[in-house]
ZANUVO-864479 format. One record per residue (C-alpha): x, y, z; residue number from 1; chain. Coordinates in nm, 4 decimals, always signed. Example, Ala and Ser with C-alpha at 12.3 -4.5 7.8 and 13.67 -1.06 7.14 Angstrom:
(atom (+1.2300, -0.4500, +0.7800), 1, "A")
(atom (+1.3670, -0.1060, +0.7140), 2, "A")
end
This chain:
(atom (+1.2412, -1.2596, -0.2704), 1, "A")
(atom (+1.0709, -1.1618, -0.6160), 2, "A")
(atom (+0.8742, -0.8852, -0.4257), 3, "A")
(atom (+1.1072, -0.7531, -0.2647), 4, "A")
(atom (+1.2663, -0.7295, -0.5893), 5, "A")
(atom (+0.9675, -0.6047, -0.7419), 6, "A")
(atom (+0.9670, -0.2677, -0.4792), 7, "A")
(atom (+1.3226, -0.1292, -0.5728), 8, "A")
(atom (+1.1624, +0.0816, -0.9418), 9, "A")
(atom (+0.8828, +0.1980, -0.6730), 10, "A")
(atom (+1.1512, +0.2129, -0.4025), 11, "A")
(atom (+1.3900, +0.4989, -0.6349), 12, "A")
(atom (+1.0983, +0.6461, -0.8892), 13, "A")
(atom (+0.7566, +0.6386, -0.6501), 14, "A")
(atom (+0.8371, +0.9673, -0.4849), 15, "A")
(atom (+0.9514, +1.2025, -0.8126), 16, "A")
(atom (+0.7057, +1.0524, -1.0440), 17, "A")
(atom (+0.3445, +1.0619, -0.7787), 18, "A")
(atom (+0.5119, +1.3811, -0.6995), 19, "A")
(atom (+0.4607, +1.5512, -1.0117), 20, "A")
(atom (+0.1741, +1.3597, -1.1282), 21, "A")
(atom (-0.0318, +1.4045, -0.8734), 22, "A")
(atom (-0.0134, +1.8007, -0.8857), 23, "A")
(atom (-0.0678, +1.8528, -1.2700), 24, "A")
(atom (-0.2106, +1.5543, -1.4274), 25, "A")
(atom (-0.5911, +1.4772, -1.4298), 26, "A")
(atom (-0.6904, +1.1753, -1.2951), 27, "A")
(atom (-0.6790, +0.9490, -1.5667), 28, "A")
(atom (-0.3998, +0.9788, -1.6774), 29, "A")
(atom (-0.2747, +0.9144, -1.3831), 30, "A")
(atom (-0.3857, +0.6440, -1.3681), 31, "A")
(atom (-0.2975, +0.4899, -1.7704), 32, "A")
(atom (+0.0686, +0.5548, -1.6218), 33, "A")
(atom (-0.0406, +0.2039, -1.4089), 34, "A")
(atom (-0.0219, -0.0222, -1.6923), 35, "A")
(atom (+0.2850, -0.1504, -1.5310), 36, "A")
(atom (+0.0528, -0.4020, -1.3350), 37, "A")
(atom (-0.0762, -0.5209, -1.6079), 38, "A")
(atom (+0.2665, -0.5668, -1.7924), 39, "A")
(atom (+0.4222, -0.7420, -1.4523), 40, "A")
(atom (+0.2483, -1.0871, -1.4963), 41, "A")
(atom (+0.2200, -1.0711, -1.9274), 42, "A")
(atom (+0.5972, -0.9865, -1.8569), 43, "A")
(atom (+0.6579, -1.3227, -1.6206), 44, "A")
(atom (+0.3533, -1.5980, -1.8289), 45, "A")
(atom (+0.5996, -1.4792, -2.1695), 46, "A")
(atom (+0.9309, -1.5668, -1.9434), 47, "A")
(atom (+0.7618, -1.8837, -1.8294), 48, "A")
(atom (+0.6246, -2.0125, -2.1624), 49, "A")
(atom (+0.9891, -1.9554, -2.3224), 50, "A")
(atom (+1.2062, -2.0646, -2.0621), 51, "A")
(atom (+1.3215, -2.3952, -2.3068), 52, "A")
(atom (+1.5070, -2.0357, -2.4573), 53, "A")
(atom (+1.4737, -1.7971, -2.0979), 54, "A")
(atom (+1.5848, -1.8253, -1.8104), 55, "A")
(atom (+1.3717, -1.8866, -1.5114), 56, "A")
(atom (+1.5967, -1.6160, -1.3666), 57, "A")
(atom (+1.4782, -1.3536, -1.5903), 58, "A")
(atom (+1.2000, -1.3192, -1.4176), 59, "A")
(atom (+1.3770, -1.1221, -1.1505), 60, "A")
(atom (+1.3395, -0.8026, -1.4386), 61, "A")
(atom (+0.9930, -0.7960, -1.4560), 62, "A")
(atom (+0.9448, -0.5839, -1.1787), 63, "A")
(atom (+1.1356, -0.3527, -1.4324), 64, "A")
(atom (+0.7861, -0.3185, -1.5805), 65, "A")
(atom (+0.6924, -0.0966, -1.2514), 66, "A")
(atom (+0.9000, +0.2113, -1.3761), 67, "A")
(atom (+0.5194, +0.2553, -1.5712), 68, "A")
(atom (+0.3203, +0.4228, -1.3670), 69, "A")
(atom (+0.4923, +0.2295, -1.0744), 70, "A")
(atom (+0.3182, -0.0443, -1.1609), 71, "A")
(atom (-0.0352, -0.2054, -0.8956), 72, "A")
(atom (+0.2437, -0.0312, -0.6570), 73, "A")
(atom (+0.1397, +0.3054, -0.6698), 74, "A")
(atom (-0.2084, +0.2448, -0.8151), 75, "A")
(atom (-0.3469, +0.2658, -0.4217), 76, "A")
(atom (-0.1699, +0.5574, -0.3770), 77, "A")
(atom (-0.3234, +0.7960, -0.6345), 78, "A")
(atom (-0.6192, +0.6202, -0.5492), 79, "A")
(atom (-0.6122, +0.7347, -0.1826), 80, "A")
(atom (-0.5281, +1.0747, -0.2789), 81, "A")
(atom (-0.7990, +1.1030, -0.5058), 82, "A")
(atom (-1.0498, +1.0693, -0.1820), 83, "A")
(atom (-0.8235, +1.3273, +0.0417), 84, "A")
(atom (-0.8766, +1.5134, -0.1601), 85, "A")
(atom (-1.2144, +1.4051, -0.2352), 86, "A")
(atom (-1.3903, +1.3647, +0.0720), 87, "A")
(atom (-1.4591, +1.5641, +0.4055), 88, "A")
(atom (-1.2686, +1.5324, +0.7202), 89, "A")
(atom (-1.4675, +1.3228, +0.9080), 90, "A")
(atom (-1.5158, +1.0887, +0.6553), 91, "A")
(atom (-1.1814, +1.0580, +0.5274), 92, "A")
(atom (-1.0711, +0.7853, +0.6829), 93, "A")
(atom (-1.3917, +0.5702, +0.6882), 94, "A")
(atom (-1.3824, +0.6138, +0.3107), 95, "A")
(atom (-0.9998, +0.4797, +0.3552), 96, "A")
(atom (-1.1475, +0.1849, +0.5073), 97, "A")
(atom (-1.3497, +0.0512, +0.2127), 98, "A")
(atom (-1.0379, +0.1558, +0.0105), 99, "A")
(atom (-0.8785, -0.0999, +0.2202), 100, "A")
(atom (-1.1259, -0.3332, +0.2304), 101, "A")
(atom (-1.2358, -0.4101, -0.1564), 102, "A")
(atom (-0.9121, -0.5901, -0.1752), 103, "A")
(atom (-1.0628, -0.7605, +0.0291), 104, "A")
(atom (-1.3336, -0.8915, -0.1453), 105, "A")
(atom (-1.1392, -0.9360, -0.3419), 106, "A")
(atom (-0.9044, -1.1856, -0.2177), 107, "A")
(atom (-1.2154, -1.3514, -0.0802), 108, "A")
(atom (-1.3872, -1.3853, -0.3995), 109, "A")
(atom (-1.0414, -1.5101, -0.5760), 110, "A")
(atom (-1.0273, -1.8178, -0.3007), 111, "A")
(atom (-1.3287, -2.0172, -0.4552), 112, "A")
(atom (-1.2576, -1.9221, -0.8665), 113, "A")
(atom (-0.8806, -2.0539, -0.7446), 114, "A")
(atom (-0.9793, -2.3037, -0.6076), 115, "A")
(atom (-1.2581, -2.4177, -0.8817), 116, "A")
(atom (-0.9361, -2.3212, -1.1836), 117, "A")
(atom (-0.6749, -2.5188, -1.0402), 118, "A")
(atom (-0.8475, -2.8172, -1.0969), 119, "A")
(atom (-0.7418, -2.7107, -1.4779), 120, "A")
(atom (-0.4217, -2.5871, -1.4184), 121, "A")
(atom (-0.1928, -2.3085, -1.3380), 122, "A")
(atom (-0.2352, -2.1783, -1.6079), 123, "A")
(atom (-0.5967, -2.0820, -1.5969), 124, "A")
(atom (-0.5927, -1.8974, -1.2372), 125, "A")
(atom (-0.3149, -1.6294, -1.4229), 126, "A")
(atom (-0.4158, -1.6490, -1.7089), 127, "A")
(atom (-0.8175, -1.4740, -1.5050), 128, "A")
(atom (-0.5826, -1.2555, -1.2924), 129, "A")
(atom (-0.4713, -1.0894, -1.6094), 130, "A")
(atom (-0.7420, -1.0405, -1.7412), 131, "A")
(atom (-0.9636, -0.8827, -1.4822), 132, "A")
(atom (-0.6726, -0.6650, -1.4732), 133, "A")
(atom (-0.7711, -0.4683, -1.8033), 134, "A")
(atom (-1.1357, -0.3730, -1.7147), 135, "A")
(atom (-1.0434, -0.2333, -1.3684), 136, "A")
(atom (-0.7880, +0.0169, -1.4857), 137, "A")
(atom (-0.9933, +0.1182, -1.8114), 138, "A")
(atom (-1.3393, +0.1650, -1.5320), 139, "A")
(atom (-1.1229, +0.3062, -1.2466), 140, "A")
(atom (-0.9661, +0.5649, -1.5944), 141, "A")
(atom (-1.3535, +0.6842, -1.6244), 142, "A")
(atom (-1.4078, +0.8224, -1.2823), 143, "A")
(atom (-1.4238, +1.2260, -1.2933), 144, "A")
(atom (-1.1826, +1.4445, -1.2627), 145, "A")
(atom (-1.1443, +1.4935, -0.8419), 146, "A")
(atom (-0.9362, +1.7592, -0.8022), 147, "A")
(atom (-0.9578, +2.0871, -1.0058), 148, "A")
(atom (-0.5524, +2.3439, -1.0366), 149, "A")
(atom (-0.6071, +2.6757, -1.1742), 150, "A")
(atom (-0.2045, +2.8017, -1.3836), 151, "A")
(atom (-0.1658, +3.0717, -1.2642), 152, "A")
(atom (+0.1142, +3.2820, -1.4743), 153, "A")
(atom (+0.3877, +3.1346, -1.3358), 154, "A")
(atom (+0.3056, +2.7990, -1.3446), 155, "A")
(atom (+0.2999, +2.8531, -1.7223), 156, "A")
(atom (+0.5662, +2.9555, -1.7022), 157, "A")
(atom (+0.7236, +2.6453, -1.5463), 158, "A")
(atom (+0.5147, +2.4765, -1.8187), 159, "A")
(atom (+0.6157, +2.7015, -2.1295), 160, "A")
(atom (+0.8895, +2.4311, -2.2322), 161, "A")
(atom (+0.5934, +2.1754, -2.3081), 162, "A")
(atom (+0.3897, +2.4810, -2.5253), 163, "A")
(atom (+0.7396, +2.5840, -2.6917), 164, "A")
(atom (+0.9089, +2.3274, -2.8102), 165, "A")
(atom (+1.0582, +2.4836, -3.0876), 166, "A")
(atom (+1.2023, +2.7044, -2.9456), 167, "A")
(atom (+1.3844, +2.5299, -2.6761), 168, "A")
(atom (+1.5864, +2.2339, -2.7323), 169, "A")
(atom (+1.5161, +1.8881, -2.5409), 170, "A")
(atom (+1.7650, +1.8782, -2.3372), 171, "A")
(atom (+1.7108, +2.1932, -2.2008), 172, "A")
(atom (+1.2837, +2.1190, -2.1316), 173, "A")
(atom (+1.4094, +1.7660, -2.0135), 174, "A")
(atom (+1.6857, +1.9689, -1.7373), 175, "A")
(atom (+1.4315, +2.2904, -1.6101), 176, "A")
(atom (+1.1479, +1.9954, -1.5284), 177, "A")
(atom (+1.4664, +1.7529, -1.3000), 178, "A")
(atom (+1.5364, +2.0949, -1.1627), 179, "A")
(atom (+1.1499, +2.1507, -1.0958), 180, "A")
(atom (+1.0711, +1.8035, -0.9967), 181, "A")
(atom (+1.4561, +1.7665, -0.7915), 182, "A")
(atom (+1.3226, +2.1496, -0.6092), 183, "A")
(atom (+0.9875, +1.9652, -0.4805), 184, "A")
(atom (+1.1481, +1.6977, -0.3450), 185, "A")
(atom (+1.3477, +1.8422, -0.1615), 186, "A")
(atom (+1.1150, +2.0681, +0.0261), 187, "A")
(atom (+0.8749, +1.8457, +0.1241), 188, "A")
(atom (+1.1449, +1.6012, +0.2664), 189, "A")
(atom (+1.2271, +1.8158, +0.4763), 190, "A")
(atom (+0.9065, +1.9885, +0.5924), 191, "A")
(atom (+0.8187, +1.5956, +0.6647), 192, "A")
(atom (+1.1287, +1.4543, +0.8085), 193, "A")
(atom (+1.3302, +1.7848, +0.9324), 194, "A")
(atom (+1.0603, +2.0805, +1.0137), 195, "A")
(atom (+0.7803, +1.8427, +1.1464), 196, "A")
(atom (+0.9271, +1.5837, +1.3803), 197, "A")
(atom (+0.5842, +1.4427, +1.4564), 198, "A")
(atom (+0.4838, +1.3660, +1.1148), 199, "A")
(atom (+0.8547, +1.1852, +1.0929), 200, "A")
(atom (+0.8360, +0.9739, +1.3854), 201, "A")
(atom (+0.4886, +0.7824, +1.2238), 202, "A")
(atom (+0.6283, +0.7528, +0.8738), 203, "A")
(atom (+0.8701, +0.5915, +1.0508), 204, "A")
(atom (+0.7346, +0.3524, +1.1992), 205, "A")
(atom (+0.4578, +0.2610, +0.9340), 206, "A")
(atom (+0.8009, +0.1374, +0.8334), 207, "A")
(atom (+0.8173, -0.1919, +1.0991), 208, "A")
(atom (+0.4245, -0.1040, +1.0158), 209, "A")
(atom (+0.5173, -0.3060, +0.6863), 210, "A")
(atom (+0.7410, -0.4880, +0.7675), 211, "A")
(atom (+0.5931, -0.7376, +1.0295), 212, "A")
(atom (+0.2626, -0.7209, +0.8357), 213, "A")
(atom (+0.4567, -0.8490, +0.5339), 214, "A")
(atom (+0.6407, -1.1040, +0.7302), 215, "A")
(atom (+0.3010, -1.3030, +0.7768), 216, "A")
(atom (+0.0960, -1.1696, +0.4685), 217, "A")
(atom (+0.4308, -1.2991, +0.2235), 218, "A")
(atom (+0.3949, -1.6355, +0.4512), 219, "A")
(atom (+0.1334, -1.7688, +0.5112), 220, "A")
(atom (-0.0258, -2.0232, +0.2186), 221, "A")
(atom (+0.3437, -2.1611, +0.1601), 222, "A")
(atom (+0.3411, -2.1787, +0.6082), 223, "A")
(atom (-0.0025, -2.3191, +0.6216), 224, "A")
(atom (+0.0638, -2.6013, +0.3530), 225, "A")
(atom (+0.4133, -2.6921, +0.5721), 226, "A")
(atom (+0.3150, -2.6563, +0.8552), 227, "A")
(atom (-0.0706, -2.8635, +0.8230), 228, "A")
(atom (-0.0019, -3.0053, +0.5323), 229, "A")
(atom (-0.2620, -2.8763, +0.3086), 230, "A")
(atom (-0.2745, -2.8838, -0.0669), 231, "A")
(atom (-0.2389, -2.5150, -0.1745), 232, "A")
(atom (-0.5911, -2.4652, -0.3215), 233, "A")
(atom (-0.6917, -2.5767, +0.1113), 234, "A")
(atom (-0.5089, -2.2898, +0.2746), 235, "A")
(atom (-0.6010, -2.0643, -0.0104), 236, "A")
(atom (-1.0077, -2.1840, +0.1143), 237, "A")
(atom (-0.9173, -2.1973, +0.4398), 238, "A")
(atom (-0.7044, -1.8218, +0.4066), 239, "A")
(atom (-1.0323, -1.7083, +0.2986), 240, "A")
(atom (-1.1647, -1.7337, +0.6376), 241, "A")
(atom (-1.0032, -1.3903, +0.7359), 242, "A")
(atom (-1.1299, -1.2127, +0.3863), 243, "A")
(atom (-1.4704, -1.2726, +0.5225), 244, "A")
(atom (-1.4237, -1.1594, +0.8536), 245, "A")
(atom (-1.1399, -0.8741, +0.6382), 246, "A")
(atom (-1.4922, -0.8085, +0.5092), 247, "A")
(atom (-1.7622, -0.7461, +0.7273), 248, "A")
(atom (-1.5097, -0.5651, +0.9825), 249, "A")
(atom (-1.4327, -0.2993, +0.7939), 250, "A")
(atom (-1.7825, -0.1963, +0.6379), 251, "A")
(atom (-1.9634, -0.2915, +0.9673), 252, "A")
(atom (-1.8139, -0.2911, +1.2566), 253, "A")
(atom (-1.6104, -0.0014, +1.2670), 254, "A")
(atom (-1.8213, +0.2637, +1.0380), 255, "A")
(atom (-2.0866, +0.1566, +1.2878), 256, "A")
(atom (-1.8488, +0.1646, +1.5229), 257, "A")
(atom (-1.7813, +0.5359, +1.4329), 258, "A")
(atom (-2.1028, +0.6155, +1.3840), 259, "A")
(atom (-2.1518, +0.5768, +1.7446), 260, "A")
(atom (-1.8442, +0.7257, +1.8484), 261, "A")
(atom (-1.8944, +1.0202, +1.6782), 262, "A")
(atom (-2.2267, +1.0914, +1.8476), 263, "A")
(atom (-2.1057, +1.0850, +2.1865), 264, "A")
(atom (-1.8238, +1.3375, +2.0525), 265, "A")
(atom (-1.5049, +1.2130, +1.9982), 266, "A")
(atom (-1.3014, +1.3244, +1.7360), 267, "A")
(atom (-1.2484, +1.1589, +1.4296), 268, "A")
(atom (-0.8069, +1.2191, +1.4854), 269, "A")
(atom (-0.9308, +1.0255, +1.8378), 270, "A")
(atom (-1.1030, +0.7891, +1.7182), 271, "A")
(atom (-0.7983, +0.6555, +1.4393), 272, "A")
(atom (-0.5455, +0.6926, +1.7206), 273, "A")
(atom (-0.7826, +0.3849, +1.8657), 274, "A")
(atom (-0.8554, +0.2301, +1.6000), 275, "A")
(atom (-0.5011, +0.2094, +1.5002), 276, "A")
(atom (-0.3592, +0.1307, +1.8616), 277, "A")
(atom (-0.6069, -0.1766, +1.9075), 278, "A")
(atom (-0.5634, -0.3288, +1.6123), 279, "A")
(atom (-0.1945, -0.3379, +1.6252), 280, "A")
(atom (-0.2540, -0.4887, +1.9487), 281, "A")
(atom (-0.5087, -0.7295, +1.8112), 282, "A")
(atom (-0.2995, -0.7770, +1.4945), 283, "A")
(atom (+0.0607, -0.8879, +1.7849), 284, "A")
(atom (-0.1738, -1.1190, +1.9421), 285, "A")
(atom (-0.3246, -1.3259, +1.6890), 286, "A")
(atom (+0.0221, -1.3417, +1.5051), 287, "A")
(atom (+0.1715, -1.5596, +1.8073), 288, "A")
(atom (-0.1559, -1.7459, +1.8961), 289, "A")
(atom (-0.1447, -1.8382, +1.4748), 290, "A")
(atom (+0.2669, -1.8861, +1.5111), 291, "A")
(atom (+0.1975, -2.1264, +1.8055), 292, "A")
(atom (-0.0451, -2.2405, +1.6891), 293, "A")
(atom (+0.0074, -2.6446, +1.6328), 294, "A")
(atom (-0.3305, -2.7452, +1.5576), 295, "A")
(atom (-0.5360, -2.5352, +1.2321), 296, "A")
(atom (-0.8326, -2.4323, +1.4325), 297, "A")
(atom (-0.6339, -2.2780, +1.6817), 298, "A")
(atom (-0.4204, -2.1311, +1.3845), 299, "A")
(atom (-0.7674, -1.9983, +1.2746), 300, "A")
(atom (-0.8742, -1.8745, +1.6137), 301, "A")
(atom (-0.5260, -1.6396, +1.5652), 302, "A")
(atom (-0.5722, -1.5649, +1.2079), 303, "A")
(atom (-0.9296, -1.4679, +1.2851), 304, "A")
(atom (-0.8762, -1.1870, +1.6364), 305, "A")
(atom (-0.5608, -1.1202, +1.4225), 306, "A")
(atom (-0.8701, -0.9714, +1.1323), 307, "A")
(atom (-0.9953, -0.7095, +1.3378), 308, "A")
(atom (-0.6372, -0.5323, +1.2892), 309, "A")
(atom (-0.7055, -0.3893, +0.8949), 310, "A")
(atom (-0.8535, -0.0512, +0.9962), 311, "A")
(atom (-0.4644, +0.0573, +1.0911), 312, "A")
(atom (-0.3197, +0.0869, +0.8144), 313, "A")
(atom (-0.6120, +0.3064, +0.7333), 314, "A")
(atom (-0.6237, +0.4909, +1.0021), 315, "A")
(atom (-0.2277, +0.5386, +0.9450), 316, "A")
(atom (-0.3319, +0.7229, +0.6618), 317, "A")
(atom (-0.5530, +0.8997, +0.8013), 318, "A")
(atom (-0.3274, +1.0373, +1.1020), 319, "A")
(atom (-0.0662, +1.1511, +0.9153), 320, "A")
(atom (-0.2932, +1.3435, +0.7148), 321, "A")
(atom (-0.4581, +1.4972, +1.0373), 322, "A")
(atom (-0.0902, +1.5277, +1.1213), 323, "A")
(atom (+0.0426, +1.7189, +0.8552), 324, "A")
(atom (-0.2434, +1.9229, +0.6530), 325, "A")
(atom (+0.0158, +2.1163, +0.5393), 326, "A")
(atom (+0.2129, +1.8722, +0.3549), 327, "A")
(atom (-0.0178, +1.7589, +0.0420), 328, "A")
(atom (-0.1681, +1.4485, -0.0378), 329, "A")
(atom (+0.0393, +1.3570, -0.3358), 330, "A")
(atom (+0.3507, +1.4020, -0.1754), 331, "A")
(atom (+0.2597, +1.2443, +0.1994), 332, "A")
(atom (+0.0422, +0.9254, +0.0775), 333, "A")
(atom (+0.3967, +0.9514, -0.1930), 334, "A")
(atom (+0.6819, +0.8891, +0.1048), 335, "A")
(atom (+0.4180, +0.6982, +0.2764), 336, "A")
(atom (+0.4868, +0.4399, +0.0042), 337, "A")
(atom (+0.8903, +0.4663, -0.0563), 338, "A")
(atom (+0.8147, +0.3666, +0.2955), 339, "A")
(atom (+0.6088, +0.0664, +0.2717), 340, "A")
(atom (+0.8124, -0.0280, -0.0227), 341, "A")
(atom (+1.1604, -0.0231, +0.2063), 342, "A")
(atom (+0.9400, -0.2966, +0.4537), 343, "A")
(atom (+0.8738, -0.5104, +0.1800), 344, "A")
(atom (+1.1934, -0.4645, +0.0903), 345, "A")
(atom (+1.3837, -0.5149, +0.4719), 346, "A")
(atom (+1.0488, -0.7844, +0.4941), 347, "A")
(atom (+1.1513, -0.9903, +0.2072), 348, "A")
(atom (+1.4983, -1.1320, +0.3334), 349, "A")
(atom (+1.4237, -1.2028, +0.7144), 350, "A")
(atom (+1.0806, -1.4109, +0.5645), 351, "A")
(atom (+1.3253, -1.6465, +0.3429), 352, "A")
(atom (+1.5403, -1.6819, +0.5950), 353, "A")
(atom (+1.3512, -1.6602, +0.8992), 354, "A")
(atom (+1.1396, -1.9714, +0.7224), 355, "A")
(atom (+1.4779, -2.1512, +0.6203), 356, "A")
(atom (+1.5589, -2.1832, +1.0203), 357, "A")
(atom (+1.1836, -2.3399, +1.0822), 358, "A")
(atom (+1.2874, -2.5813, +0.7914), 359, "A")
(atom (+1.5977, -2.6854, +0.9220), 360, "A")
(atom (+1.4100, -2.6800, +1.2484), 361, "A")
(atom (+1.1839, -2.9313, +1.4114), 362, "A")
(atom (+0.8167, -2.8430, +1.2435), 363, "A")
(atom (+0.7356, -2.5847, +1.5480), 364, "A")
(atom (+0.9454, -2.3859, +1.4827), 365, "A")
(atom (+0.8222, -2.3257, +1.1539), 366, "A")
(atom (+0.6130, -1.9872, +1.2415), 367, "A")
(atom (+0.8972, -1.7733, +1.2932), 368, "A")
(atom (+0.8266, -1.5183, +1.0926), 369, "A")
(atom (+0.5020, -1.5362, +1.2374), 370, "A")
(atom (+0.6245, -1.4906, +1.5703), 371, "A")
(atom (+0.8641, -1.2781, +1.4380), 372, "A")
(atom (+0.6237, -0.9899, +1.2985), 373, "A")
(atom (+0.4825, -0.9597, +1.6838), 374, "A")
(atom (+0.8690, -0.8913, +1.7965), 375, "A")
(atom (+0.8828, -0.5476, +1.4918), 376, "A")
(atom (+0.5175, -0.4475, +1.5839), 377, "A")
(atom (+0.5306, -0.3162, +1.9548), 378, "A")
(atom (+0.7277, -0.0248, +1.8351), 379, "A")
(atom (+0.4754, +0.1670, +1.6050), 380, "A")
(atom (+0.2489, +0.0429, +1.8646), 381, "A")
(atom (+0.4568, +0.2434, +2.1463), 382, "A")
(atom (+0.4865, +0.5261, +1.9411), 383, "A")
(atom (+0.0502, +0.5747, +1.8775), 384, "A")
(atom (+0.0405, +0.5260, +2.2294), 385, "A")
(atom (+0.2727, +0.7690, +2.3024), 386, "A")
(atom (+0.2271, +1.0601, +2.0521), 387, "A")
(atom (-0.0876, +1.2874, +2.1341), 388, "A")
(atom (-0.3065, +1.3790, +1.8349), 389, "A")
(atom (-0.4696, +1.6970, +1.7593), 390, "A")
(atom (-0.7568, +1.8344, +1.5327), 391, "A")
(atom (-0.6423, +2.0094, +1.2617), 392, "A")
(atom (-0.7788, +2.2182, +0.9459), 393, "A")
(atom (-1.0903, +1.9549, +0.6910), 394, "A")
(atom (-0.8451, +1.9619, +0.4041), 395, "A")
(atom (-0.4738, +1.9097, +0.3112), 396, "A")
(atom (-0.3499, +2.1376, +0.1384), 397, "A")
(atom (-0.2521, +2.0669, -0.2910), 398, "A")
(atom (+0.0717, +1.9577, -0.3959), 399, "A")
(atom (+0.3107, +2.2807, -0.5292), 400, "A")
(atom (+0.6025, +2.3320, -0.7364), 401, "A")
(atom (+0.8628, +2.5277, -0.4435), 402, "A")
(atom (+0.8076, +2.8641, -0.7265), 403, "A")
(atom (+0.4327, +2.8710, -0.8115), 404, "A")
(atom (+0.3116, +3.0546, -0.5433), 405, "A")
(atom (+0.1437, +2.9873, -0.2248), 406, "A")
(atom (-0.1297, +2.6469, -0.1602), 407, "A")
(atom (-0.4505, +2.7621, -0.2049), 408, "A")
end
């Protein structure tokens, strides 16, 4: 349930804050606002270390730290936005696959580290995870700028409250900034949800996709410990097999297949559509097998099959850009992050209720969350097979305020 609570600040604030950040500040400043992802575990540790003073229920208030830039939830949004601005159309999906595979590679590396550190206690694992965040954020803030926006006279006028603070009150400057953000958000939302039906359907489909994905990700280690009577560190080690396969698929199989399809003359958007379609079918088949498996070996077969779905998320992001090249990368990915956060918020109570139901029933029903995942994903798969995607221009529009002129 803590994961569900941590998504509320992102859901409420991600669109407005990220939309503005993507448009007017540099990459380094945008990533510096992601320090919330480091503040989050630090606050957790402080509460747990002072459990004699603070109630464990204070853990539920920790997600308020994600207001600082959205924390870890908005961090990938910023990465995807920068890559979408810099990468050409033909290489965009491949770059997204690499971004999706990188965290999997990190989870694979963390599995043996977790197995070893657990021998010395849980705190070593937590402190190691916190320490890993700091160099990551420092390195990413050293990346050169990828997007340079020329400031027009109209933009200079809009930025006037910041430069003439002596002549204008703070309240007036804040009111002007909020009005500008609200106008930008309203224009982007209207374009994405009312003026483009295909884009609206794709964005809504990511909601069911994320619900289905999190129903598995949020319960898999606990499911293995209960169903197959494994220790937590043993479950993490077995799950490393899935991480290995996802890395192989993401960094080897998909790029090779994409290269051959490109040589065969298949458009990039068509490739992305088929990667998403086939990946969803394999994910549903794998989750059904894993949810019904009465033996660990059969469960691993299901996880192996579902590993081939790693290309679904980057393919969906690429399809969104191809569907709405004029929506702006910052606005589009910020809206997508809101939809993904809403999916996790929805999946949290479903996981708790379904797993609790499985515990009260026979042990064979512990896999109810995995089976539910294979039920909520078919609408997205059906939509992907029904929609026709056409190739569009290679570059997407920059995010601008509605009254700042035309997009370049």
